[in-house]
N, C-alpha and C positions, 0 to 999 in steps of 0.2 A: 545554501544547503551544504554547510561545512561540516556538519555532524550527522552521521547516518547510523541508525540502529538496525540490526538484522537479527531478529529471533530465529534461531537455527535448530532444525529438527530433521531427522532422517525420514522425509516424506517425498512423494513422487515429484513434486514441483520445486524441490529445494535448489536444484541446479539452475533453473530459470530465474529463481528469486535471487540467488547470489550473482548471476550474470547481470541482472537488472541493477542491483546495488552497485556493482563494479562500474557499469556504464555511467551511472549517476555520479559516482565518486570521481571518475576521470573528467567528467564535464566540469566539476566544481573544485577539483583538488581536495576532496573531502577526507575527513577522518571517519573510518568505518569500524564500528564495534559490533562484535557478535557475541552471543551467549546461547547456551543450550536451553531451548524451550521445552520444558518437561511438565507433564500433568502432575498435580500434587499426589504424593504417595497416599494410598489408602490408610486411614487411621485404624490400625489393627492392634488390638491389645493381645499380647501373647499369653493366653491363659492355659494353653497346652502345647504339646510338641508340634501338632499339625499347624496351628496358627503361627508358631514361631518359625517354622520352615517357610510358610507363605510370606511372612515379612522379609526373611532373608532373600527369597527369590525376587521379591519386588525391588529390594535395594540393589541386587545384582543387575537386574534389567534396567533400572534407572541409571546406573553407572555406565552400562554399555551404551545406552542411548546418548548419554552426554558425551562419551568418547567419540562416537560416530559423528555427532554434530560438530564437535571441535575439529576433528580430522577433515571433515568436508569443508568447513569454513577456511581453515588454514591452507588446504590444498588449492582452493579456488583463488585465494588472495595471492599465494606464491606464484601460481601459474599465470595470473594476470600481471605480475610484476609489481604489485603494490608492496611497499616496504613496511616492516613492523614499526609500530609507533615508538618513538624515542624522544618525545617532546616536540615542541614547535619546529616545523620544517616545511619546506616546499614539497608539493606533490601529494597525491593521495597516500594515506597511511592506514594501517589496520591494527586492531588489538582484540584479543580474546578475553572476555570477561568471565573468569572462572568463578565457580561457587555461587552462581546466581540462584536465588530461591526458585523452587518449582511453582508453577501455577501462572495463570494469565493475569492475576492481580499485579504481579511484579512487572509484567510487560506494560500495562497501562500506566503505572506510577513512574517507572524508569524512563519511558518514552517522553516524559515531560521536559527532560533536559537535552533532547536531541531535536535537530531541525526537522527530521523526517524519519519514519520507521518504514522499512521495506518488508512486506509480507507477501506470501503467495496468494493467488486467487482462491478463495475458500471453495471447498468441495464437500459433498456429503459422504465421500469415501473415508474409510477408517485410515487409509494411508495417505491422505492429502491434508493440506492446510485446513485449520479449523476456523469457522466463523467466529467463535468466541475470542480468538486472538485478535482478529481485525476489530471487532467491536470493543474490545478492551482498549485498544489504541485510540479509536475514534471517540469513545464516550468517557474514558477515564484519563487519557493522556493530554487532551487539549491541543495536540499538535497533529499535523497531517500524516496520512499514510500513503505510501506508494504501493499499489497493488500490482504485483508482477503477473503477467499472463503465463499460461502453461509453457509457451516457447518464447524465449527472450528475443527482443528486437535488436537489430544492429545499431540503431540510433535511439536517442531519447530526448524529447523536448525540442526538436527542430521544427516540427509542425504540430501545433497545439490546437485542439478543439475545446472550447469552453461550452459545456452543455448548460446554457443559461436558462433558468426558469423563473427568475425574478426573486428568488428566495434568499433569506438570511444565510442559510447553509452554504449556498453557492457563492455568496459575497465573501464568506469566511475563506473559502477555497482560494478565491482570487487574491485576497489580501495576503494569505500565507504563501502564495505561489508567484509573487512578483519577480523573484530572482529567476525563476524558470521562464516566465513570460519575457523578461528583458533579454534573454539569450535566444529566443525563438526566431526562426527565419520567417515563419508565417503563423498568424493567430486567427482562428475562425471563431467568432461568437455565433453559436448555433442556438436558435430557438425553435421549438416544436410546439405548434398551437395547442395540441392536446396535453402538453406537459407543463403549461405555465400556471403560476400562482400569482395573486395580486402583488405587483411590484414593478420596478422600472423595466422598460422595454429593452430588447437586445440592441436597438439602435442607440439608446442612451448609454448602455455599457460600452459599446464600441467607440462612441465619441469620447468617453472618459479615458479609455485605454489609449486612444490615439494621441491624447494630450501628453501621455508619457513617452511618446515617440515610438510606440509599438506598431508593427505592420499588421493592422487589424482589419478584417472585413466581417460584415454581418450577413448571415444567411438565415432566412425564416422558412420553415416547412409548414405548409398549411394542414388542413384536417387530414388525419391519417387513419387508415383502417388498422394499421399496426399500432402497438403501444409506443410510447415515447422512447423507451429504452432501445427497441429495435431500430427506430428511425435514427437515433443518435449513433449507434454502432455502425449502421450501414453507411451513413454520411461520413463518419470518421474514416472508415476504410477507403471510401471513394476518393478522398483527398490526400491519402498517404499519411494520415495522422499517426504520430508515434508517441503521443501523450494526450490523454483525455482528462480534462478537469471536470469533476462532478461533485456536487454537494451530496452528503449522505443523508438519506431518509428524511426528505421534506415531509412526507407522510409519516405517521407513527410506524414503528417496526411491526407492530401487530397487524395494522391495516395492510402493510406491504406483504406480510406473509399470507394473509387471507385473500386479498384482492390482486396482489401483484403490484408492480410499480417500476419506474425507470431504474431506481437503484438496484432492486432485486434482479431485474433482467440483466443489467450490466455486470453485476457481481457474478452471475451465473454463466455469462457468455462472452465477456470481453477477451479479445485476442491481442489487445494493446495495453500498455501500462496505463493505470488509472490513478490520478492524483486526487485524493479524496479527504474531506474533513467534514466535521459536523458543526 
């Protein structure tokens, strides 16, 4: 996890997102790059004075939002004692990427050259992180996302819970997160009977990870009246988990939206950082 990308915007959870990114950078001596995440400007053709004034107002607001994002990012990096990047060096470093294009399409494409992208937990609030940003990273980037909770934790990756359901998506998460697993003090492979799909058992995964020398134990939860997402979060809290591994959308996103699912519940309610990939 040597390269960390942080899309930065003036929203309610940005402080916790930056704190989570800094905690990860300290753990791995990472390079952290931030840029202003801005929605694309409306395509307005100035056919009269009113529309021309609207276009100018949009440009001013866009510039102000970019300046706020830059100032917040730099303030947090400086306060944390991270040094500005000046080429290869020991210790965590940071850099601000100026003039990044607007729109989530850039996030998805640019995240492909980073080990991980840190985003805030999506909300439906107009002043919170947007689901479109996370989904752009997950589905267009091909790399994992670290989803910061509304309040940052003091530690990250010391006690990891893997929400194993036998799926390809969760297998991808584990493969991408081996650096994190190698540094964990405890690793719990958690299976929930109501959340499994056809695939290897939790015991099989635990045995495989133990061969890497990881301190792994397997826990299985039987039939639950709750959904799998609720069971995963409750168990994670009970063991002091400070990082949850979760595959993204084993069901289709449309089915998740209509019927619910573990991914949807975790994205809406997690109070711990979530390491996620598709």
